[in-house]
C-alpha positions in Angstrom: 174.4 108.2 37.2 172.9 104.7 37.3 169.8 106.1 39.1 169.4 108.7 36.3 169.6 106.0 33.7 167.0 103.9 35.5 164.7 106.9 35.8 165.1 107.7 32.1 164.3 104.0 31.3 161.2 104.2 33.5 160.0 107.3 31.9 160.2 105.6 28.5 157.4 103.3 29.6 155.1 106.2 30.0 153.1 107.4 26.9 153.2 111.0 25.8 150.5 113.4 26.9 147.3 113.4 24.8 146.8 116.5 22.7 143.0 116.5 22.7 141.0 118.8 25.0 138.4 117.9 27.6 135.6 118.5 25.1 137.0 115.8 22.7 137.6 113.4 25.6 133.9 113.9 26.7 132.8 113.3 23.1 134.6 110.0 23.0 133.3 108.9 26.5 129.7 109.7 25.6 130.0 108.0 22.2 131.3 104.8 23.6 128.5 104.7 26.1 125.8 105.4 23.6 127.2 103.0 21.0 127.6 100.1 23.4 124.1 100.6 24.9 122.5 100.6 21.5 124.5 97.5 20.4 123.8 95.7 23.6 120.1 96.3 23.7 119.6 95.3 20.0 121.7 92.2 20.3 120.0 91.1 23.5 116.7 91.4 21.6 118.2 89.4 18.7 119.6 86.8 21.0 116.1 86.2 22.4 114.7 85.8 18.9 117.5 83.4 17.9 117.6 81.5 21.1 121.3 82.4 21.6 122.8 82.5 25.1 125.6 85.0 24.3 124.6 88.4 22.9 127.7 90.6 23.6 131.4 89.9 23.5 134.1 91.5 25.6 136.4 92.6 22.6 133.7 95.0 21.6 134.7 97.2 24.5 138.2 97.7 22.9 136.5 98.2 19.5 134.4 101.0 21.1 137.6 102.8 22.2 138.9 102.8 18.6 135.6 103.7 16.9 134.7 106.6 19.2 138.0 107.9 20.6 140.2 107.5 17.5 137.8 107.4 14.5 140.5 108.6 12.1 142.6 105.5 12.8 143.0 103.0 10.0 142.5 100.3 12.7 139.0 101.8 13.5 137.5 101.9 10.0 134.3 99.9 9.3 136.0 97.1 7.4 138.7 96.9 10.0 136.1 96.5 12.7 133.7 94.1 11.0 136.2 92.1 9.0 138.8 92.1 11.8 136.4 90.8 14.5 134.5 88.4 12.3 137.5 86.8 10.6 139.4 86.5 13.8 136.4 84.9 15.5 136.3 82.3 12.7 140.1 81.6 13.2 139.5 81.3 17.0 136.6 78.9 16.5 138.7 76.8 14.1 141.5 76.6 16.7 139.0 75.6 19.4 137.8 72.7 17.2 141.2 71.5 16.1 143.6 72.2 19.0 142.6 70.6 22.3 145.1 72.5 24.5 143.7 76.0 25.1 147.1 77.5 25.8 148.5 76.3 22.5 145.2 76.9 20.7 145.0 80.5 22.0 148.5 81.4 20.9 147.9 79.8 17.4 144.5 81.6 17.1 145.9 85.0 17.9 148.9 84.6 15.6 146.8 83.3 12.7 144.2 86.0 13.2 146.9 88.7 12.9 148.1 87.1 9.6 144.5 86.8 8.3 143.8 90.5 9.2 147.0 91.6 7.4 146.0 89.6 4.3 142.4 90.9 4.3 143.5 94.5 5.1 141.4 94.7 8.2 144.0 94.8 11.0 142.0 95.5 14.2 143.6 95.0 17.6 140.4 93.7 19.3 140.4 91.0 16.6 143.2 89.3 18.5 141.0 89.3 21.6 138.1 87.9 19.6 140.2 84.9 18.5 141.5 84.3 22.0 138.0 84.5 23.5 136.7 81.9 21.1 139.4 79.5 22.2 139.1 80.2 26.0 135.3 79.8 25.9 135.7 76.7 23.7 133.3 78.1 21.1 133.0 75.4 18.4 130.0 76.5 16.3 131.1 78.6 13.3 127.7 80.3 13.4 128.9 82.2 16.5 131.1 84.3 14.1 127.9 85.7 12.7 126.2 86.1 16.1 127.4 87.7 18.3 130.7 88.7 16.7 129.5 90.0 13.3 126.3 91.4 14.6 128.0 93.2 17.5 130.6 94.7 15.2 128.1 95.8 12.5 125.8 97.5 15.0 128.6 99.3 16.8 130.0 100.6 13.4 126.5 101.9 12.4 126.3 103.7 15.8 129.8 105.0 15.2 128.9 106.4 11.8 125.8 108.2 13.2 127.5 109.5 16.4 130.8 110.6 14.8 129.0 112.3 11.9 126.7 114.2 14.3 129.6 115.3 16.5 131.8 116.6 13.7 134.1 113.6 13.1 134.4 112.1 9.6 133.6 108.4 9.9 134.3 106.4 7.9 137.4 108.4 7.7 137.7 108.5 3.9 141.2 109.4 2.8 141.4 112.5 0.7 144.7 112.6 -1.2 146.0 116.2 -1.7 146.8 117.1 -5.3 150.5 117.5 -5.9 151.7 121.2 -5.6 154.5 122.6 -7.7 155.9 124.5 -4.7 155.7 121.6 -2.2 158.8 120.8 -0.3 158.1 117.0 -0.4 156.0 114.7 -2.6 153.8 111.7 -1.9 156.6 109.5 -3.2 158.9 110.9 -0.6 156.5 110.0 2.2 156.0 106.5 0.7 159.8 106.0 0.6 160.2 107.0 4.3 157.3 104.8 5.3 158.8 101.9 3.4 162.1 102.3 5.3 160.3 102.7 8.6 158.5 99.4 7.9 156.2 99.5 10.9 152.4 99.7 11.2 151.4 103.3 12.0 148.1 104.2 13.6 147.6 107.0 11.0 147.1 106.9 7.2 149.6 108.1 4.7 147.2 110.9 3.5 146.6 112.1 7.1 150.3 112.0 7.8 151.0 114.2 4.7 148.3 116.6 5.7 149.7 116.9 9.2 153.2 117.6 7.8 151.9 120.3 5.5 149.9 121.9 8.3 153.0 121.7 10.6 155.1 123.5 8.0 152.4 126.2 7.6 152.3 126.6 11.4 156.1 127.0 11.4 155.8 129.7 8.7 153.1 131.5 10.7 155.3 131.4 13.8 158.4 132.6 12.1 156.7 135.1 9.7 154.2 136.2 12.2 156.2 139.2 13.4 156.8 140.5 9.8 154.4 142.9 8.1 154.3 143.6 4.4 156.0 146.9 5.0 159.0 145.0 6.4 159.8 143.1 3.2 158.4 145.3 0.4 160.4 147.3 -2.1 159.5 150.9 -1.2 158.7 153.7 -3.6 158.1 151.4 -6.6 158.1 152.8 -10.2 154.6 153.2 -11.4 152.7 154.5 -14.4 149.3 156.1 -15.0 146.4 155.1 -17.2 147.5 157.4 -20.0 151.2 156.5 -20.0 152.2 155.5 -23.6 153.0 151.8 -24.1 156.5 152.7 -25.4 157.3 154.6 -22.2 156.0 151.8 -20.0 158.0 149.2 -21.9 161.1 151.3 -21.8 160.8 151.6 -18.0 160.5 147.8 -17.6 163.5 147.2 -19.8 165.6 149.9 -18.2 164.8 148.9 -14.6 164.7 145.2 -15.3 161.2 144.8 -13.8 158.3 142.7 -15.0 155.4 144.7 -13.7 154.3 148.3 -13.1 151.5 149.4 -10.8 149.0 151.7 -12.6 147.9 154.6 -10.4 145.6 157.6 -10.7 146.8 161.1 -9.9 146.4 160.6 -6.2 148.6 157.5 -6.3 145.8 155.1 -5.7 146.2 151.7 -7.6 143.8 151.2 -10.5 145.5 148.3 -12.1 148.8 146.6 -13.0 150.6 146.1 -16.3 153.0 143.2 -16.8 155.1 141.9 -19.6 152.5 139.3 -20.1 149.9 142.0 -20.8 152.1 143.3 -23.6 152.6 139.8 -25.1 148.9 139.1 -24.8 148.3 141.7 -27.5 150.5 139.9 -30.0 149.6 137.1 -32.3 151.9 134.3 -30.9 150.6 131.5 -32.9 153.6 132.0 -35.1 156.8 132.8 -33.1 158.6 134.3 -36.1 158.9 138.0 -35.9 157.9 138.5 -32.3 160.4 141.3 -31.8 158.9 143.2 -34.8 155.4 142.6 -33.6 156.3 144.0 -30.2 157.9 147.1 -31.8 154.8 147.7 -33.8 152.7 147.4 -30.7 154.5 149.9 -28.6 155.3 152.4 -31.4 153.0 155.4 -31.1 150.5 156.0 -33.8 150.7 159.4 -35.4 147.2 159.4 -36.8 144.0 160.4 -34.8 142.5 157.0 -35.1 144.3 153.8 -34.1 143.4 150.2 -34.5 145.7 149.0 -31.7 146.2 149.9 -28.0 148.2 153.1 -27.4 148.3 153.6 -23.6 148.8 151.4 -20.6 145.2 151.7 -19.5 144.1 149.8 -22.6 146.1 146.6 -21.8 146.5 146.7 -18.0 144.9 144.1 -15.7 142.2 145.9 -13.8 141.5 143.3 -11.1 144.7 143.6 -9.0 145.2 142.3 -5.5 146.8 144.8 -3.1 147.8 144.5 0.5 148.2 147.0 3.3 151.7 147.7 4.7 150.6 146.6 8.1 149.2 143.2 6.9 151.1 140.1 8.2 153.3 138.6 5.5 152.0 135.1 6.3 148.6 136.2 4.8 150.3 136.4 1.4 151.3 132.7 1.4 148.1 131.5 -0.5 148.4 134.3 -3.0 151.9 133.5 -4.0 151.8 129.7 -3.7 148.3 129.0 -5.0 146.9 132.2 -6.5 149.4 132.6 -9.2 150.4 136.1 -8.2 153.9 137.4 -8.9 153.6 141.0 -7.8 151.5 142.5 -5.1 151.3 146.4 -4.7 151.4 147.6 -1.1 149.2 150.5 0.0 149.4 152.8 3.0 146.6 153.7 5.4 145.2 156.2 2.9 145.2 153.5 0.2 148.0 155.1 -1.8 150.8 153.1 -3.4 153.8 152.8 -1.1 155.6 149.7 -2.1 155.7 146.4 -4.0 156.3 142.8 -3.0 157.6 140.5 -5.7 158.1 136.8 -5.6 161.8 137.5 -4.9 160.9 139.6 -1.9 158.6 136.9 -0.6 161.1 134.1 -1.2 163.7 135.9 0.7 161.3 136.3 3.6 160.4 132.6 3.4 164.1 131.6 3.3 164.6 133.5 6.5 161.7 131.7 8.0 162.7 128.1 7.1 166.4 128.4 7.9 167.2 126.2 10.9 167.0 128.2 14.1 170.3 128.6 16.0 
């Protein structure tokens, strides 16, 4: 039992497996090599022009890991790199000047550098190494913060911008906040509240975290809904009308069957449109709400004369552009239509494009509920 506990504790020291493929790993390896070569060559040339003896600092190796391997990290963004390394170097140089003991000076420099980076919103792990390096090498000239620390960081960032952009990685990784959705299961405020309780630095931005959660939910929907086709959840043999069906008859069907939409078909049962309650009310003058019932009765009442100044049949008020789906289409394909497209009813057609069913929001919600219920 004790051996199992020790093994479990030992496994806790190991990180989880990386989720990136070999191509992404190779992209990061090549980027770090190219970025460091460019930075080193240019800084060595600048060092000769400036008469400086040091032209490349060791913490830049750790910076290259962040810029090229994890360019989406908040710790790898341009200001984090440039500000973190430069400000930390200034802190380390100050400690080297004012604290004679390098052991004490190094500890104070790293701690102070972390505080400064927090304050300046440029937290960058190699910054701690930059502060410590300045103390251990007893760097006392504040100009060293500009060269090599600032120059190294700036050139590596520029190389990172070019390389990451050319290889399909957004850098700088500008955060793109998703607009709030009415059907979202959580809000940005919910994420902020959880992060506030967690109260630890995460190597991922809030907006990226929100996007990952949303994509994970969608992937879960796809997995659980993936085996369902539209034919599995549709209401079969829906009531329909034709182009020439009188308005009064269509409205009576809606009222009697308690439905809000009727597919409009031709004589071969192929869908040519859809008529909804909204189509009826769209014909009324609703600027004044008084007498709506009377206006509706006047609309659907058949005109006995040859000429009419109002719509008489369904085809005159129906929506002609109607989205349909085949019975064998995966239900998950309808997620954007119902969640973002504003659709409430989708006619389902068979292999011969004839009306065979209808999926309403209620049908779809029932399918989603089955998909999001905790698995037993």
